[in-house]
PyMOL Python script that loads the backbone (N, CA, C, O; Angstrom):
from pymol import cmd

cmd.read_pdbstr("""\
ATOM      1  N   UNK A   1      28.592  10.485  17.175  1.00  0.00           N
ATOM      2  CA  UNK A   1      28.719   9.654  15.991  1.00  0.00           C
ATOM      3  C   UNK A   1      27.700  10.100  14.958  1.00  0.00           C
ATOM      4  O   UNK A   1      26.521  10.244  15.282  1.00  0.00           O
ATOM      5  N   UNK A   2      28.127  10.322  13.729  1.00  0.00           N
ATOM      6  CA  UNK A   2      27.233  10.724  12.644  1.00  0.00           C
ATOM      7  C   UNK A   2      26.446   9.509  12.178  1.00  0.00           C
ATOM      8  O   UNK A   2      26.987   8.409  12.068  1.00  0.00           O
ATOM      9  N   UNK A   3      25.174   9.717  11.909  1.00  0.00           N
ATOM     10  CA  UNK A   3      24.344   8.609  11.457  1.00  0.00           C
ATOM     11  C   UNK A   3      23.950   8.818  10.005  1.00  0.00           C
ATOM     12  O   UNK A   3      24.031   9.926   9.476  1.00  0.00           O
ATOM     13  N   UNK A   4      23.529   7.748   9.379  1.00  0.00           N
ATOM     14  CA  UNK A   4      23.085   7.828   7.996  1.00  0.00           C
ATOM     15  C   UNK A   4      21.597   7.523   7.927  1.00  0.00           C
ATOM     16  O   UNK A   4      21.022   6.915   8.829  1.00  0.00           O
ATOM     17  N   UNK A   5      20.995   7.962   6.835  1.00  0.00           N
ATOM     18  CA  UNK A   5      19.583   7.737   6.596  1.00  0.00           C
ATOM     19  C   UNK A   5      19.417   7.173   5.193  1.00  0.00           C
ATOM     20  O   UNK A   5      20.316   7.289   4.361  1.00  0.00           O
ATOM     21  N   UNK A   6      18.276   6.567   4.935  1.00  0.00           N
ATOM     22  CA  UNK A   6      17.964   6.034   3.616  1.00  0.00           C
ATOM     23  C   UNK A   6      16.629   6.606   3.165  1.00  0.00           C
ATOM     24  O   UNK A   6      15.686   6.716   3.948  1.00  0.00           O
ATOM     25  N   UNK A   7      16.567   6.972   1.875  1.00  0.00           N
ATOM     26  CA  UNK A   7      15.329   7.517   1.333  1.00  0.00           C
ATOM     27  C   UNK A   7      15.160   7.111  -0.122  1.00  0.00           C
ATOM     28  O   UNK A   7      16.125   6.760  -0.802  1.00  0.00           O
ATOM     29  N   UNK A   8      13.921   7.165  -0.587  1.00  0.00           N
ATOM     30  CA  UNK A   8      13.624   7.029  -2.011  1.00  0.00           C
ATOM     31  C   UNK A   8      12.936   8.298  -2.523  1.00  0.00           C
ATOM     32  O   UNK A   8      12.535   8.369  -3.685  1.00  0.00           O
ATOM     33  N   UNK A   9      12.803   9.292  -1.648  1.00  0.00           N
ATOM     34  CA  UNK A   9      12.120  10.529  -1.983  1.00  0.00           C
ATOM     35  C   UNK A   9      12.992  11.404  -2.896  1.00  0.00           C
ATOM     36  O   UNK A   9      14.082  11.826  -2.510  1.00  0.00           O
ATOM     37  N   UNK A  10      12.499  11.664  -4.094  1.00  0.00           N
ATOM     38  CA  UNK A  10      13.267  12.423  -5.087  1.00  0.00           C
ATOM     39  C   UNK A  10      13.627  13.821  -4.599  1.00  0.00           C
ATOM     40  O   UNK A  10      14.751  14.278  -4.809  1.00  0.00           O
ATOM     41  N   UNK A  11      12.696  14.496  -3.956  1.00  0.00           N
ATOM     42  CA  UNK A  11      12.952  15.861  -3.488  1.00  0.00           C
ATOM     43  C   UNK A  11      14.051  15.877  -2.426  1.00  0.00           C
ATOM     44  O   UNK A  11      14.922  16.747  -2.451  1.00  0.00           O
ATOM     45  N   UNK A  12      14.018  14.934  -1.506  1.00  0.00           N
ATOM     46  CA  UNK A  12      15.035  14.848  -0.456  1.00  0.00           C
ATOM     47  C   UNK A  12      16.414  14.624  -1.072  1.00  0.00           C
ATOM     48  O   UNK A  12      17.387  15.263  -0.672  1.00  0.00           O
ATOM     49  N   UNK A  13      16.496  13.722  -2.038  1.00  0.00           N
ATOM     50  CA  UNK A  13      17.772  13.406  -2.685  1.00  0.00           C
ATOM     51  C   UNK A  13      18.311  14.622  -3.428  1.00  0.00           C
ATOM     52  O   UNK A  13      19.480  14.979  -3.282  1.00  0.00           O
ATOM     53  N   UNK A  14      17.462  15.248  -4.216  1.00  0.00           N
ATOM     54  CA  UNK A  14      17.904  16.409  -5.003  1.00  0.00           C
ATOM     55  C   UNK A  14      18.317  17.565  -4.095  1.00  0.00           C
ATOM     56  O   UNK A  14      19.332  18.216  -4.344  1.00  0.00           O
ATOM     57  N   UNK A  15      17.545  17.822  -3.051  1.00  0.00           N
ATOM     58  CA  UNK A  15      17.868  18.900  -2.115  1.00  0.00           C
ATOM     59  C   UNK A  15      19.203  18.638  -1.434  1.00  0.00           C
ATOM     60  O   UNK A  15      20.029  19.543  -1.318  1.00  0.00           O
ATOM     61  N   UNK A  16      19.421  17.401  -0.981  1.00  0.00           N
ATOM     62  CA  UNK A  16      20.676  17.028  -0.330  1.00  0.00           C
ATOM     63  C   UNK A  16      21.849  17.250  -1.279  1.00  0.00           C
ATOM     64  O   UNK A  16      22.848  17.862  -0.902  1.00  0.00           O
ATOM     65  N   UNK A  17      21.729  16.759  -2.501  1.00  0.00           N
ATOM     66  CA  UNK A  17      22.825  16.865  -3.476  1.00  0.00           C
ATOM     67  C   UNK A  17      23.116  18.317  -3.829  1.00  0.00           C
ATOM     68  O   UNK A  17      24.275  18.731  -3.825  1.00  0.00           O
ATOM     69  N   UNK A  18      22.081  19.095  -4.134  1.00  0.00           N
ATOM     70  CA  UNK A  18      22.283  20.477  -4.556  1.00  0.00           C
ATOM     71  C   UNK A  18      22.840  21.347  -3.433  1.00  0.00           C
ATOM     72  O   UNK A  18      23.549  22.316  -3.703  1.00  0.00           O
ATOM     73  N   UNK A  19      22.534  21.022  -2.185  1.00  0.00           N
ATOM     74  CA  UNK A  19      23.091  21.767  -1.046  1.00  0.00           C
ATOM     75  C   UNK A  19      24.604  21.583  -0.955  1.00  0.00           C
ATOM     76  O   UNK A  19      25.296  22.374  -0.315  1.00  0.00           O
ATOM     77  N   UNK A  20      25.113  20.526  -1.605  1.00  0.00           N
ATOM     78  CA  UNK A  20      26.547  20.219  -1.591  1.00  0.00           C
ATOM     79  C   UNK A  20      27.175  20.413  -2.970  1.00  0.00           C
ATOM     80  O   UNK A  20      28.262  19.904  -3.244  1.00  0.00           O
ATOM     81  N   UNK A  21      26.481  21.154  -3.830  1.00  0.00           N
ATOM     82  CA  UNK A  21      26.909  21.409  -5.201  1.00  0.00           C
ATOM     83  C   UNK A  21      27.028  20.115  -6.003  1.00  0.00           C
ATOM     84  O   UNK A  21      27.880  20.004  -6.885  1.00  0.00           O
ATOM     85  N   UNK A  22      26.178  19.143  -5.698  1.00  0.00           N
ATOM     86  CA  UNK A  22      26.183  17.869  -6.406  1.00  0.00           C
ATOM     87  C   UNK A  22      25.314  17.908  -7.651  1.00  0.00           C
ATOM     88  O   UNK A  22      24.264  18.550  -7.679  1.00  0.00           O
ATOM     89  N   UNK A  23      25.774  17.210  -8.675  1.00  0.00           N
ATOM     90  CA  UNK A  23      25.064  17.138  -9.949  1.00  0.00           C
ATOM     91  C   UNK A  23      24.772  15.670 -10.283  1.00  0.00           C
ATOM     92  O   UNK A  23      25.590  14.796  -9.997  1.00  0.00           O
ATOM     93  N   UNK A  24      23.609  15.399 -10.886  1.00  0.00           N
ATOM     94  CA  UNK A  24      23.291  14.019 -11.261  1.00  0.00           C
ATOM     95  C   UNK A  24      24.185  13.553 -12.405  1.00  0.00           C
ATOM     96  O   UNK A  24      24.437  14.298 -13.352  1.00  0.00           O
ATOM     97  N   UNK A  25      24.660  12.319 -12.309  1.00  0.00           N
ATOM     98  CA  UNK A  25      25.526  11.773 -13.351  1.00  0.00           C
ATOM     99  C   UNK A  25      25.481  10.251 -13.306  1.00  0.00           C
ATOM    100  O   UNK A  25      24.896   9.644 -12.409  1.00  0.00           O
ATOM    101  N   UNK A  26      26.119   9.665 -14.306  1.00  0.00           N
ATOM    102  CA  UNK A  26      26.289   8.219 -14.323  1.00  0.00           C
ATOM    103  C   UNK A  26      27.673   7.914 -14.855  1.00  0.00           C
ATOM    104  O   UNK A  26      28.284   8.734 -15.540  1.00  0.00           O
ATOM    105  N   UNK A  27      28.162   6.733 -14.535  1.00  0.00           N
ATOM    106  CA  UNK A  27      29.457   6.294 -15.029  1.00  0.00           C
ATOM    107  C   UNK A  27      29.295   6.068 -16.532  1.00  0.00           C
ATOM    108  O   UNK A  27      28.484   5.246 -16.957  1.00  0.00           O
ATOM    109  N   UNK A  28      30.067   6.799 -17.331  1.00  0.00           N
ATOM    110  CA  UNK A  28      29.899   6.793 -18.788  1.00  0.00           C
ATOM    111  C   UNK A  28      30.023   5.394 -19.390  1.00  0.00           C
ATOM    112  O   UNK A  28      29.253   5.036 -20.282  1.00  0.00           O
ATOM    113  N   UNK A  29      30.958   4.623 -18.926  1.00  0.00           N
ATOM    114  CA  UNK A  29      31.184   3.293 -19.499  1.00  0.00           C
ATOM    115  C   UNK A  29      30.119   2.288 -19.078  1.00  0.00           C
ATOM    116  O   UNK A  29      30.122   1.154 -19.557  1.00  0.00           O
ATOM    117  N   UNK A  30      29.213   2.680 -18.196  1.00  0.00           N
ATOM    118  CA  UNK A  30      28.237   1.730 -17.655  1.00  0.00           C
ATOM    119  C   UNK A  30      26.882   1.789 -18.344  1.00  0.00           C
ATOM    120  O   UNK A  30      25.968   1.055 -17.968  1.00  0.00           O
ATOM    121  N   UNK A  31      26.736   2.652 -19.351  1.00  0.00           N
ATOM    122  CA  UNK A  31      25.435   2.772 -20.011  1.00  0.00           C
ATOM    123  C   UNK A  31      24.984   1.414 -20.505  1.00  0.00           C
ATOM    124  O   UNK A  31      25.661   0.775 -21.310  1.00  0.00           O
ATOM    125  N   UNK A  32      23.862   0.991 -20.026  1.00  0.00           N
ATOM    126  CA  UNK A  32      23.326  -0.291 -20.444  1.00  0.00           C
ATOM    127  C   UNK A  32      22.188  -0.121 -21.415  1.00  0.00           C
ATOM    128  O   UNK A  32      21.872   0.984 -21.856  1.00  0.00           O
ATOM    129  N   UNK A  33      21.597  -1.215 -21.729  1.00  0.00           N
ATOM    130  CA  UNK A  33      20.427  -1.162 -22.598  1.00  0.00           C
ATOM    131  C   UNK A  33      19.196  -1.479 -21.764  1.00  0.00           C
ATOM    132  O   UNK A  33      19.306  -1.996 -20.653  1.00  0.00           O
ATOM    133  N   UNK A  34      18.061  -1.177 -22.288  1.00  0.00           N
ATOM    134  CA  UNK A  34      16.820  -1.459 -21.577  1.00  0.00           C
ATOM    135  C   UNK A  34      16.719  -0.647 -20.312  1.00  0.00           C
ATOM    136  O   UNK A  34      16.959   0.560 -20.322  1.00  0.00           O
ATOM    137  N   UNK A  35      16.362  -1.304 -19.214  1.00  0.00           N
ATOM    138  CA  UNK A  35      16.126  -0.608 -17.953  1.00  0.00           C
ATOM    139  C   UNK A  35      17.387  -0.323 -17.162  1.00  0.00           C
ATOM    140  O   UNK A  35      17.329   0.379 -16.152  1.00  0.00           O
ATOM    141  N   UNK A  36      18.526  -0.848 -17.591  1.00  0.00           N
ATOM    142  CA  UNK A  36      19.749  -0.669 -16.821  1.00  0.00           C
ATOM    143  C   UNK A  36      20.083   0.807 -16.632  1.00  0.00           C
ATOM    144  O   UNK A  36      20.092   1.285 -15.498  1.00  0.00           O
ATOM    145  N   UNK A  37      20.353   1.534 -17.695  1.00  0.00           N
ATOM    146  CA  UNK A  37      20.595   2.969 -17.613  1.00  0.00           C
ATOM    147  C   UNK A  37      21.956   3.380 -17.110  1.00  0.00           C
ATOM    148  O   UNK A  37      22.344   4.536 -17.282  1.00  0.00           O
ATOM    149  N   UNK A  38      22.692   2.483 -16.496  1.00  0.00           N
ATOM    150  CA  UNK A  38      24.030   2.806 -16.023  1.00  0.00           C
ATOM    151  C   UNK A  38      24.115   2.931 -14.518  1.00  0.00           C
ATOM    152  O   UNK A  38      23.119   2.830 -13.802  1.00  0.00           O
ATOM    153  N   UNK A  39      25.335   3.155 -14.058  1.00  0.00           N
ATOM    154  CA  UNK A  39      25.620   3.281 -12.633  1.00  0.00           C
ATOM    155  C   UNK A  39      25.521   4.750 -12.243  1.00  0.00           C
ATOM    156  O   UNK A  39      26.252   5.590 -12.767  1.00  0.00           O
ATOM    157  N   UNK A  40      24.622   5.051 -11.329  1.00  0.00           N
ATOM    158  CA  UNK A  40      24.393   6.432 -10.918  1.00  0.00           C
ATOM    159  C   UNK A  40      25.445   6.928  -9.941  1.00  0.00           C
ATOM    160  O   UNK A  40      25.990   6.167  -9.142  1.00  0.00           O
ATOM    161  N   UNK A  41      25.715   8.225 -10.027  1.00  0.00           N
ATOM    162  CA  UNK A  41      26.610   8.901  -9.103  1.00  0.00           C
ATOM    163  C   UNK A  41      26.113  10.325  -8.901  1.00  0.00           C
ATOM    164  O   UNK A  41      25.391  10.868  -9.738  1.00  0.00           O
ATOM    165  N   UNK A  42      26.505  10.923  -7.784  1.00  0.00           N
ATOM    166  CA  UNK A  42      26.351  12.352  -7.573  1.00  0.00           C
ATOM    167  C   UNK A  42      27.757  12.921  -7.755  1.00  0.00           C
ATOM    168  O   UNK A  42      28.683  12.524  -7.048  1.00  0.00           O
ATOM    169  N   UNK A  43      27.919  13.842  -8.694  1.00  0.00           N
ATOM    170  CA  UNK A  43      29.225  14.424  -8.987  1.00  0.00           C
ATOM    171  C   UNK A  43      29.329  15.767  -8.273  1.00  0.00           C
ATOM    172  O   UNK A  43      28.483  16.643  -8.456  1.00  0.00           O
ATOM    173  N   UNK A  44      30.364  15.923  -7.463  1.00  0.00           N
ATOM    174  CA  UNK A  44      30.573  17.140  -6.689  1.00  0.00           C
ATOM    175  C   UNK A  44      31.694  17.971  -7.296  1.00  0.00           C
ATOM    176  O   UNK A  44      32.763  17.445  -7.605  1.00  0.00           O
ATOM    177  N   UNK A  45      31.456  19.253  -7.467  1.00  0.00           N
ATOM    178  CA  UNK A  45      32.495  20.154  -7.951  1.00  0.00           C
ATOM    179  C   UNK A  45      32.834  19.934  -9.407  1.00  0.00           C
ATOM    180  O   UNK A  45      31.944  19.832 -10.252  1.00  0.00           O
ATOM    181  N   UNK A  46      34.128  19.860  -9.703  1.00  0.00           N
ATOM    182  CA  UNK A  46      34.582  19.663 -11.073  1.00  0.00           C
ATOM    183  C   UNK A  46      34.174  18.279 -11.563  1.00  0.00           C
ATOM    184  O   UNK A  46      34.405  17.286 -10.874  1.00  0.00           O
ATOM    185  N   UNK A  47      33.561  18.204 -12.766  1.00  0.00           N
ATOM    186  CA  UNK A  47      33.132  16.902 -13.286  1.00  0.00           C
ATOM    187  C   UNK A  47      34.309  15.953 -13.473  1.00  0.00           C
ATOM    188  O   UNK A  47      35.369  16.354 -13.952  1.00  0.00           O
ATOM    189  N   UNK A  48      34.118  14.718 -13.099  1.00  0.00           N
ATOM    190  CA  UNK A  48      35.138  13.698 -13.307  1.00  0.00           C
ATOM    191  C   UNK A  48      35.038  13.205 -14.745  1.00  0.00           C
ATOM    192  O   UNK A  48      33.948  13.146 -15.312  1.00  0.00           O
ATOM    193  N   UNK A  49      36.183  12.850 -15.334  1.00  0.00           N
ATOM    194  CA  UNK A  49      36.210  12.418 -16.731  1.00  0.00           C
ATOM    195  C   UNK A  49      35.364  11.193 -17.013  1.00  0.00           C
ATOM    196  O   UNK A  49      34.795  11.068 -18.098  1.00  0.00           O
ATOM    197  N   UNK A  50      35.273  10.280 -16.044  1.00  0.00           N
ATOM    198  CA  UNK A  50      34.532   9.045 -16.281  1.00  0.00           C
ATOM    199  C   UNK A  50      33.039   9.180 -15.996  1.00  0.00           C
ATOM    200  O   UNK A  50      32.291   8.212 -16.143  1.00  0.00           O
ATOM    201  N   UNK A  51      32.596  10.379 -15.588  1.00  0.00           N
ATOM    202  CA  UNK A  51      31.182  10.595 -15.304  1.00  0.00           C
ATOM    203  C   UNK A  51      30.524  11.421 -16.394  1.00  0.00           C
ATOM    204  O   UNK A  51      31.091  12.391 -16.897  1.00  0.00           O
ATOM    205  N   UNK A  52      29.320  11.014 -16.744  1.00  0.00           N
ATOM    206  CA  UNK A  52      28.534  11.706 -17.757  1.00  0.00           C
ATOM    207  C   UNK A  52      27.389  12.448 -17.066  1.00  0.00           C
ATOM    208  O   UNK A  52      26.578  11.829 -16.378  1.00  0.00           O
ATOM    209  N   UNK A  53      27.318  13.762 -17.242  1.00  0.00           N
ATOM    210  CA  UNK A  53      26.198  14.502 -16.640  1.00  0.00           C
ATOM    211  C   UNK A  53      24.874  14.059 -17.264  1.00  0.00           C
ATOM    212  O   UNK A  53      24.792  13.834 -18.471  1.00  0.00           O
ATOM    213  N   UNK A  54      23.850  13.939 -16.438  1.00  0.00           N
ATOM    214  CA  UNK A  54      22.508  13.623 -16.920  1.00  0.00           C
ATOM    215  C   UNK A  54      21.529  14.546 -16.199  1.00  0.00           C
ATOM    216  O   UNK A  54      21.879  15.168 -15.196  1.00  0.00           O
ATOM    217  N   UNK A  55      20.321  14.632 -16.705  1.00  0.00           N
ATOM    218  CA  UNK A  55      19.306  15.473 -16.070  1.00  0.00           C
ATOM    219  C   UNK A  55      18.770  14.773 -14.827  1.00  0.00           C
ATOM    220  O   UNK A  55      18.916  13.562 -14.662  1.00  0.00           O
ATOM    221  N   UNK A  56      18.149  15.563 -13.961  1.00  0.00           N
ATOM    222  CA  UNK A  56      17.515  14.961 -12.790  1.00  0.00           C
ATOM    223  C   UNK A  56      16.409  14.010 -13.228  1.00  0.00           C
ATOM    224  O   UNK A  56      16.207  12.984 -12.579  1.00  0.00           O
ATOM    225  N   UNK A  57      15.689  14.310 -14.300  1.00  0.00           N
ATOM    226  CA  UNK A  57      14.639  13.407 -14.789  1.00  0.00           C
ATOM    227  C   UNK A  57      15.224  12.057 -15.192  1.00  0.00           C
ATOM    228  O   UNK A  57      14.683  11.014 -14.826  1.00  0.00           O
ATOM    229  N   UNK A  58      16.334  12.070 -15.948  1.00  0.00           N
ATOM    230  CA  UNK A  58      16.998  10.824 -16.328  1.00  0.00           C
ATOM    231  C   UNK A  58      17.488  10.079 -15.090  1.00  0.00           C
ATOM    232  O   UNK A  58      17.318   8.867 -14.965  1.00  0.00           O
ATOM    233  N   UNK A  59      18.091  10.820 -14.193  1.00  0.00           N
ATOM    234  CA  UNK A  59      18.631  10.250 -12.963  1.00  0.00           C
ATOM    235  C   UNK A  59      17.552   9.481 -12.199  1.00  0.00           C
ATOM    236  O   UNK A  59      17.754   8.328 -11.819  1.00  0.00           O
ATOM    237  N   UNK A  60      16.401  10.130 -11.977  1.00  0.00           N
ATOM    238  CA  UNK A  60      15.352   9.488 -11.192  1.00  0.00           C
ATOM    239  C   UNK A  60      14.635   8.380 -11.956  1.00  0.00           C
ATOM    240  O   UNK A  60      14.085   7.466 -11.342  1.00  0.00           O
ATOM    241  N   UNK A  61      14.634   8.448 -13.274  1.00  0.00           N
ATOM    242  CA  UNK A  61      14.079   7.353 -14.068  1.00  0.00           C
ATOM    243  C   UNK A  61      14.914   6.089 -13.866  1.00  0.00           C
ATOM    244  O   UNK A  61      14.373   5.009 -13.632  1.00  0.00           O
ATOM    245  N   UNK A  62      16.231   6.234 -13.957  1.00  0.00           N
ATOM    246  CA  UNK A  62      17.141   5.105 -13.730  1.00  0.00           C
ATOM    247  C   UNK A  62      17.027   4.628 -12.280  1.00  0.00           C
ATOM    248  O   UNK A  62      16.968   3.425 -12.024  1.00  0.00           O
ATOM    249  N   UNK A  63      16.997   5.553 -11.351  1.00  0.00           N
ATOM    250  CA  UNK A  63      16.884   5.272  -9.916  1.00  0.00           C
ATOM    251  C   UNK A  63      15.657   4.401  -9.634  1.00  0.00           C
ATOM    252  O   UNK A  63      15.758   3.378  -8.956  1.00  0.00           O
ATOM    253  N   UNK A  64      14.503   4.811 -10.155  1.00  0.00           N
ATOM    254  CA  UNK A  64      13.258   4.070  -9.906  1.00  0.00           C
ATOM    255  C   UNK A  64      13.208   2.744 -10.652  1.00  0.00           C
ATOM    256  O   UNK A  64      12.778   1.736 -10.093  1.00  0.00           O
ATOM    257  N   UNK A  65      13.646   2.735 -11.915  1.00  0.00           N
ATOM    258  CA  UNK A  65      13.599   1.505 -12.711  1.00  0.00           C
ATOM    259  C   UNK A  65      14.474   0.406 -12.116  1.00  0.00           C
ATOM    260  O   UNK A  65      14.189  -0.779 -12.284  1.00  0.00           O
ATOM    261  N   UNK A  66      15.523   0.795 -11.431  1.00  0.00           N
ATOM    262  CA  UNK A  66      16.437  -0.185 -10.846  1.00  0.00           C
ATOM    263  C   UNK A  66      16.152  -0.474  -9.376  1.00  0.00           C
ATOM    264  O   UNK A  66      16.906  -1.199  -8.727  1.00  0.00           O
ATOM    265  N   UNK A  67      15.071   0.088  -8.853  1.00  0.00           N
ATOM    266  CA  UNK A  67      14.676  -0.188  -7.473  1.00  0.00           C
ATOM    267  C   UNK A  67      15.719   0.220  -6.457  1.00  0.00           C
ATOM    268  O   UNK A  67      16.009  -0.526  -5.521  1.00  0.00           O
ATOM    269  N   UNK A  68      16.289   1.410  -6.638  1.00  0.00           N
ATOM    270  CA  UNK A  68      17.347   1.868  -5.747  1.00  0.00           C
ATOM    271  C   UNK A  68      16.805   2.725  -4.610  1.00  0.00           C
ATOM    272  O   UNK A  68      15.716   3.292  -4.698  1.00  0.00           O
ATOM    273  N   UNK A  69      17.579   2.803  -3.558  1.00  0.00           N
ATOM    274  CA  UNK A  69      17.350   3.727  -2.443  1.00  0.00           C
ATOM    275  C   UNK A  69      18.655   4.501  -2.267  1.00  0.00           C
ATOM    276  O   UNK A  69      19.718   4.051  -2.694  1.00  0.00           O
ATOM    277  N   UNK A  70      18.561   5.667  -1.636  1.00  0.00           N
ATOM    278  CA  UNK A  70      19.704   6.548  -1.444  1.00  0.00           C
ATOM    279  C   UNK A  70      20.087   6.555   0.025  1.00  0.00           C
ATOM    280  O   UNK A  70      19.316   7.006   0.872  1.00  0.00           O
ATOM    281  N   UNK A  71      21.270   6.059   0.323  1.00  0.00           N
ATOM    282  CA  UNK A  71      21.823   6.067   1.671  1.00  0.00           C
ATOM    283  C   UNK A  71      22.734   7.281   1.760  1.00  0.00           C
ATOM    284  O   UNK A  71      23.628   7.454   0.932  1.00  0.00           O
ATOM    285  N   UNK A  72      22.509   8.128   2.770  1.00  0.00           N
ATOM    286  CA  UNK A  72      23.273   9.368   2.852  1.00  0.00           C
ATOM    287  C   UNK A  72      23.482   9.789   4.298  1.00  0.00           C
ATOM    288  O   UNK A  72      22.830   9.294   5.217  1.00  0.00           O
ATOM    289  N   UNK A  73      24.409  10.714   4.465  1.00  0.00           N
ATOM    290  CA  UNK A  73      24.721  11.274   5.775  1.00  0.00           C
ATOM    291  C   UNK A  73      24.607  12.789   5.665  1.00  0.00           C
ATOM    292  O   UNK A  73      25.173  13.382   4.747  1.00  0.00           O
ATOM    293  N   UNK A  74      23.887  13.422   6.583  1.00  0.00           N
ATOM    294  CA  UNK A  74      23.739  14.879   6.565  1.00  0.00           C
ATOM    295  C   UNK A  74      24.977  15.592   7.076  1.00  0.00           C
ATOM    296  O   UNK A  74      25.421  16.574   6.480  1.00  0.00           O
ATOM    297  N   UNK A  75      25.541  15.103   8.183  1.00  0.00           N
ATOM    298  CA  UNK A  75      26.675  15.772   8.816  1.00  0.00           C
ATOM    299  C   UNK A  75      27.776  14.773   9.136  1.00  0.00           C
ATOM    300  O   UNK A  75      27.526  13.591   9.368  1.00  0.00           O
ATOM    301  N   UNK A  76      29.011  15.289   9.143  1.00  0.00           N
ATOM    302  CA  UNK A  76      30.145  14.490   9.582  1.00  0.00           C
ATOM    303  C   UNK A  76      30.144  14.450  11.107  1.00  0.00           C
ATOM    304  O   UNK A  76      29.341  15.133  11.743  1.00  0.00           O
ATOM    305  N   UNK A  77      31.022  13.671  11.689  1.00  0.00           N
ATOM    306  CA  UNK A  77      31.089  13.584  13.151  1.00  0.00           C
ATOM    307  C   UNK A  77      31.444  14.915  13.800  1.00  0.00           C
ATOM    308  O   UNK A  77      31.096  15.143  14.959  1.00  0.00           O
ATOM    309  N   UNK A  78      32.134  15.807  13.073  1.00  0.00           N
ATOM    310  CA  UNK A  78      32.465  17.121  13.634  1.00  0.00           C
ATOM    311  C   UNK A  78      31.407  18.181  13.335  1.00  0.00           C
ATOM    312  O   UNK A  78      31.609  19.356  13.638  1.00  0.00           O
ATOM    313  N   UNK A  79      30.273  17.774  12.739  1.00  0.00           N
ATOM    314  CA  UNK A  79      29.158  18.695  12.520  1.00  0.00           C
ATOM    315  C   UNK A  79      29.127  19.391  11.177  1.00  0.00           C
ATOM    316  O   UNK A  79      28.196  20.150  10.906  1.00  0.00           O
ATOM    317  N   UNK A  80      30.110  19.158  10.331  1.00  0.00           N
ATOM    318  CA  UNK A  80      30.126  19.762   9.001  1.00  0.00           C
ATOM    319  C   UNK A  80      29.263  18.980   8.018  1.00  0.00           C
ATOM    320  O   UNK A  80      28.881  17.845   8.303  1.00  0.00           O
ATOM    321  N   UNK A  81      28.951  19.569   6.869  1.00  0.00           N
ATOM    322  CA  UNK A  81      28.144  18.851   5.882  1.00  0.00           C
ATOM    323  C   UNK A  81      28.907  17.659   5.307  1.00  0.00           C
ATOM    324  O   UNK A  81      30.081  17.770   4.954  1.00  0.00           O
ATOM    325  N   UNK A  82      28.239  16.545   5.221  1.00  0.00           N
ATOM    326  CA  UNK A  82      28.844  15.320   4.708  1.00  0.00           C
ATOM    327  C   UNK A  82      28.431  15.105   3.258  1.00  0.00           C
ATOM    328  O   UNK A  82      27.313  15.436   2.863  1.00  0.00           O
ATOM    329  N   UNK A  83      29.338  14.552   2.479  1.00  0.00           N
ATOM    330  CA  UNK A  83      29.037  14.158   1.099  1.00  0.00           C
ATOM    331  C   UNK A  83      28.866  12.647   0.981  1.00  0.00           C
ATOM    332  O   UNK A  83      28.687  12.128  -0.120  1.00  0.00           O
ATOM    333  N   UNK A  84      28.919  11.949   2.095  1.00  0.00           N
ATOM    334  CA  UNK A  84      28.794  10.490   2.031  1.00  0.00           C
ATOM    335  C   UNK A  84      27.438  10.107   1.462  1.00  0.00           C
ATOM    336  O   UNK A  84      26.396  10.553   1.942  1.00  0.00           O
ATOM    337  N   UNK A  85      27.471   9.269   0.429  1.00  0.00           N
ATOM    338  CA  UNK A  85      26.241   8.729  -0.148  1.00  0.00           C
ATOM    339  C   UNK A  85      26.536   7.427  -0.863  1.00  0.00           C
ATOM    340  O   UNK A  85      27.666   7.150  -1.265  1.00  0.00           O
ATOM    341  N   UNK A  86      25.489   6.642  -1.007  1.00  0.00           N
ATOM    342  CA  UNK A  86      25.627   5.345  -1.651  1.00  0.00           C
ATOM    343  C   UNK A  86      24.254   4.926  -2.161  1.00  0.00           C
ATOM    344  O   UNK A  86      23.237   5.209  -1.526  1.00  0.00           O
ATOM    345  N   UNK A  87      24.225   4.261  -3.289  1.00  0.00           N
ATOM    346  CA  UNK A  87      22.980   3.732  -3.830  1.00  0.00           C
ATOM    347  C   UNK A  87      22.876   2.262  -3.441  1.00  0.00           C
ATOM    348  O   UNK A  87      23.804   1.483  -3.663  1.00  0.00           O
ATOM    349  N   UNK A  88      21.748   1.895  -2.865  1.00  0.00           N
ATOM    350  CA  UNK A  88      21.521   0.537  -2.379  1.00  0.00           C
ATOM    351  C   UNK A  88      20.173   0.042  -2.889  1.00  0.00           C
ATOM    352  O   UNK A  88      19.335   0.830  -3.327  1.00  0.00           O
ATOM    353  N   UNK A  89      19.976  -1.263  -2.827  1.00  0.00           N
ATOM    354  CA  UNK A  89      18.684  -1.832  -3.200  1.00  0.00           C
ATOM    355  C   UNK A  89      17.623  -1.426  -2.190  1.00  0.00           C
ATOM    356  O   UNK A  89      17.912  -1.278  -1.003  1.00  0.00           O
ATOM    357  N   UNK A  90      16.392  -1.246  -2.662  1.00  0.00           N
ATOM    358  CA  UNK A  90      15.304  -0.850  -1.780  1.00  0.00           C
ATOM    359  C   UNK A  90      14.897  -1.940  -0.811  1.00  0.00           C
ATOM    360  O   UNK A  90      14.265  -1.645   0.203  1.00  0.00           O
ATOM    361  N   UNK A  91      15.227  -3.153  -1.078  1.00  0.00           N
ATOM    362  CA  UNK A  91      14.809  -4.283  -0.254  1.00  0.00           C
ATOM    363  C   UNK A  91      15.227  -4.131   1.149  1.00  0.00           C
ATOM    364  O   UNK A  91      14.950  -5.002   1.974  1.00  0.00           O
TER     365      UNK A  91
END
""", "prot")
cmd.dss("prot")
cmd.show_as("cartoon", "prot")
cmd.util.cbc("prot")
cmd.orient("prot")
């Protein structure tokens, strides 16, 4: 059974995403004001129309300001690289 891990470490998150050709992004329609910053996503491969590319600096600023943690899976049950990820509250 594949297990998941949770981290707030920026280097771990970026390394995981880039190993899977993931790019930092946010849902374009979700841009908020103040500390909101929008809904974060990791975009894999061809950019989706509803996602706006952002820099890793912007990504982690929003990530930290919103008190998020990154839930992810390294491998699938068959041992291949997994793209499963989710943003959760740090609590």
